[in-house]
C-alpha positions as CSV (number, residue, x, y, z in Angstrom):
1,M,41.8,81.0,27.3
2,P,40.2,81.3,30.8
3,Q,39.8,84.7,32.3
4,P,41.5,85.7,35.6
5,P,39.3,86.3,38.6
6,L,37.6,89.7,38.3
7,F,36.2,89.7,41.8
8,P,38.0,89.2,45.1
9,E,38.1,85.7,46.5
10,K,36.6,86.5,49.9
11,P,34.1,84.8,52.3
12,G,30.6,86.0,51.5
13,L,31.3,86.7,47.9
14,Q,30.3,83.9,45.5
15,V,31.4,84.3,41.9
16,A,29.9,82.4,39.0
17,T,29.8,82.5,35.2
18,C,26.7,83.7,33.5
19,E,25.1,84.2,30.2
20,F,24.9,87.5,28.3
21,D,21.2,87.9,28.7
22,E,21.4,87.7,32.5
23,M,23.0,91.1,32.5
24,N,19.7,92.5,31.0
25,L,21.6,95.4,29.4
26,Q,19.6,98.4,28.4
27,I,20.4,101.3,26.1
28,G,22.1,104.0,28.3
29,E,23.3,101.4,30.8
30,R,26.3,102.6,32.9
31,I,29.5,100.8,31.8
32,E,32.8,100.9,33.7
33,L,36.1,100.4,31.8
34,E,39.6,99.6,33.0
35,R,42.6,99.1,30.8
36,M,44.2,95.7,31.5
37,E,47.7,97.0,30.6
38,S,47.4,100.1,32.7
39,T,49.5,100.4,35.9
40,D,47.4,103.2,37.5
41,K,44.2,101.1,37.4
42,A,42.1,104.1,36.4
43,R,38.5,103.5,35.8
44,Y,36.4,105.3,33.2
45,F,32.6,105.5,33.1
46,T,30.5,105.6,30.0
47,S,27.3,104.2,28.7
48,L,26.0,101.5,26.3
49,I,24.7,102.6,22.9
50,G,23.7,99.1,21.8
51,Y,25.0,95.7,20.8
52,M,25.1,93.2,17.9
53,R,24.7,89.8,19.4
54,N,27.9,87.6,18.9
55,Q,29.6,90.5,17.2
56,S,30.2,93.6,19.3
57,L,29.1,96.0,22.1
58,L,28.8,99.6,21.1
59,I,29.7,102.1,23.8
60,K,30.4,105.8,24.0
61,T,34.0,106.7,24.2
62,P,34.7,108.0,27.8
63,I,35.2,111.7,28.1
64,V,38.1,112.9,30.3
65,D,38.7,116.6,30.9
66,G,36.3,117.4,28.0
67,L,38.1,115.2,25.5
68,P,37.5,111.6,24.3
69,L,39.8,109.2,26.0
70,P,42.6,108.1,23.6
71,I,42.1,104.3,23.3
72,E,43.8,102.3,20.6
73,E,42.2,99.4,18.8
74,D,43.2,96.0,20.2
75,A,43.5,97.4,23.7
76,I,42.3,94.9,26.2
77,M,39.6,96.2,28.5
78,T,38.0,95.0,31.7
79,V,34.3,95.9,31.6
80,R,32.1,96.0,34.7
81,V,28.3,96.5,34.9
82,F,26.1,96.8,38.0
83,S,22.5,95.8,37.5
84,G,20.1,95.7,40.5
85,T,21.7,93.5,43.1
86,N,24.2,91.9,40.7
87,A,27.6,92.8,39.4
88,F,29.1,91.5,36.1
89,A,32.6,91.7,34.7
90,F,34.3,90.5,31.6
91,I,37.5,91.1,29.5
92,V,37.3,92.0,25.8
93,P,39.5,93.8,23.2
94,V,38.5,97.1,21.5
95,I,37.9,96.1,17.9
96,R,37.1,99.5,16.4
97,V,37.4,103.2,17.5
98,C,35.0,105.6,15.7
99,I,34.9,109.4,15.7
100,S,32.0,110.0,13.3
101,P,29.1,110.8,13.7
102,A,30.1,110.7,17.4
103,H,32.9,109.2,19.5
104,Y,32.1,105.6,20.2
105,M,33.8,102.2,20.2
106,H,33.1,98.6,19.3
107,L,34.1,96.1,22.0
108,A,34.2,92.4,21.2
109,F,31.2,90.5,22.3
110,P,32.0,88.8,25.6
111,S,32.3,85.0,25.5
112,T,32.9,84.6,29.3
113,I,31.1,86.7,31.9
114,Q,31.7,86.5,35.6
115,C,28.9,87.6,38.0
116,T,28.3,88.0,41.7
117,E,25.4,89.0,43.8
118,I,25.9,92.0,46.1
119,R,24.1,90.2,48.9
120,K,22.6,91.8,52.0
121,A,25.2,90.0,54.2
122,L,28.2,91.3,52.2
123,R,30.0,93.9,54.3
124,V,32.8,96.3,53.3
125,S,35.1,98.1,55.6
126,L,35.4,101.9,55.4
127,H,35.9,105.0,57.5
128,L,32.8,107.2,56.8
129,T,31.8,110.1,59.1
130,A,28.2,110.1,60.1
131,K,25.8,111.6,62.7
132,A,23.7,109.7,65.2
133,K,21.2,110.5,67.9
134,L,18.9,108.5,70.1
135,A,15.4,108.4,68.6
136,G,12.9,110.7,70.5
137,E,15.7,112.7,72.1
138,R,16.2,116.5,71.5
139,E,19.9,116.3,71.9
140,F,22.1,117.4,69.0
141,P,23.3,114.5,66.7
142,Q,26.7,113.2,67.7
143,E,29.5,112.8,65.1
144,V,30.3,109.1,64.7
145,V,32.2,106.9,62.3
146,L,30.9,104.0,60.2
147,T,33.6,101.3,60.2
148,D,31.8,98.8,58.0
149,L,28.6,98.8,55.9
150,S,26.1,96.4,54.3
151,T,22.6,96.8,53.1
152,N,21.5,95.3,56.4
153,G,23.3,97.6,58.7
154,A,26.6,98.9,59.9
155,H,29.1,99.2,62.8
156,V,29.0,102.7,64.3
157,E,32.0,103.8,66.4
158,S,31.7,106.6,68.9
159,D,33.6,107.9,71.9
160,K,30.3,108.0,73.8
161,L,27.6,105.4,74.4
162,L,24.8,106.1,71.9
163,G,22.2,103.8,73.5
164,Q,21.5,100.3,74.7
165,K,20.6,97.1,72.8
166,G,17.1,97.4,71.4
167,Q,17.0,101.2,71.3
168,H,16.6,103.1,68.1
169,L,18.9,105.7,66.6
170,H,18.6,108.2,63.8
171,L,21.7,107.8,61.6
172,S,22.6,110.1,58.8
173,F,25.5,110.0,56.4
174,A,26.5,110.9,52.8
175,F,28.7,109.3,50.1
176,R,29.5,110.0,46.5
177,N,28.4,107.6,43.8
178,N,30.0,107.2,40.4
179,P,29.8,107.9,37.5
180,N,28.4,111.4,38.0
181,D,30.0,112.1,41.4
182,Y,26.4,112.3,42.8
183,E,26.3,112.9,46.5
184,A,23.7,110.7,48.2
185,H,22.4,111.6,51.6
186,L,20.7,109.0,53.7
187,N,18.7,109.5,56.9
188,L,17.9,106.2,58.4
189,K,16.2,104.7,61.4
190,V,18.3,102.0,62.9
191,R,18.1,99.5,65.8
192,I,21.0,98.8,68.1
193,Q,21.8,95.1,68.0
194,N,24.8,95.1,70.2
195,V,27.3,97.4,71.9
196,E,31.0,96.7,72.7
197,H,33.4,98.9,74.7
198,H,36.9,98.8,73.2
199,T,40.0,100.1,74.9
200,P,42.8,100.5,72.4
201,A,46.2,99.0,73.1
202,H,48.0,102.1,71.8
203,E,47.3,105.9,71.9
204,G,43.7,107.1,71.8
205,G,40.7,106.9,74.0
206,A,38.3,104.1,74.5
207,V,35.5,103.8,72.0
208,Y,32.0,102.2,71.8
209,V,31.2,100.1,68.8
210,H,27.5,99.8,68.1
211,G,26.2,97.1,65.7
212,V,23.1,98.5,64.2
213,E,20.4,97.2,61.8
214,F,18.7,99.3,59.3
215,E,14.9,99.5,59.6
216,D,12.2,100.5,57.0
217,L,14.8,100.8,54.2
218,G,13.2,102.0,51.0
219,G,13.9,100.6,47.6
220,A,15.8,103.7,46.4
221,E,17.9,103.7,49.6
222,T,18.7,100.0,49.1
223,I,19.9,100.6,45.5
224,L,22.1,103.5,46.6
225,L,23.7,101.4,49.3
226,Q,24.2,98.5,46.9
227,S,25.8,100.7,44.3
228,Y,28.1,102.3,46.8
229,I,29.1,98.9,48.3
230,Y,29.8,97.6,44.8
231,Q,31.8,100.8,44.0
232,L,34.0,100.2,47.1
233,L,34.3,96.5,46.3
234,I,35.6,97.1,42.8
235,A,37.9,100.0,43.7
236,E,39.6,98.3,46.6
237,Q,38.9,94.6,46.8
238,H,40.5,94.2,50.2
239,R,37.5,96.0,51.7
240,V,35.4,92.9,51.9
241,V,35.1,91.8,55.5
């Protein structure tokens, strides 16, 4: 029986099927679970214990409020994994729930896996407070809003002009990454690519929208951005722009 689409059908997001080995799963890998039958679409984070090829995946039972999540056998789960620049998803039933010697579960071995690359060009919409200042200036950073984000750059909205095309800004912002609610802080050098002056049709003052490109982005910073973009993508699929 074919699986329903597990990623949004949006421009810039290409979804394919892949083989199990392409996930390159490692012991301790972060696993995201969602009950197919659930109406609240809650997501639970856990980790991989191991697997028996063509038989089952062994994962820790998610812990919620200090207690193992009550999951019945035969429950149908959507499983998502983020690895490097790729996201993977599949649907499998729970085939065994174990409580000894620890709380863990056997999931059926996936037969169909969907995958997509979190590409540099993929942008997600958001409303994230940040601070920006012109490079080389002593002025205090100005509070701004990021209205979309990719691993290449962002759109920065401000009630004041931050600079002209070609000038550099220092841009700092923070966000929380699952599963450990880790707060990542990024301080980036960016180059202004374009500036638009928007006058809203309704209440509110005019704003400047700066398209900026990230420069000298390190590997750790790239991975943090990719993970955050994937997190937003999975949580609210309409965010893809």
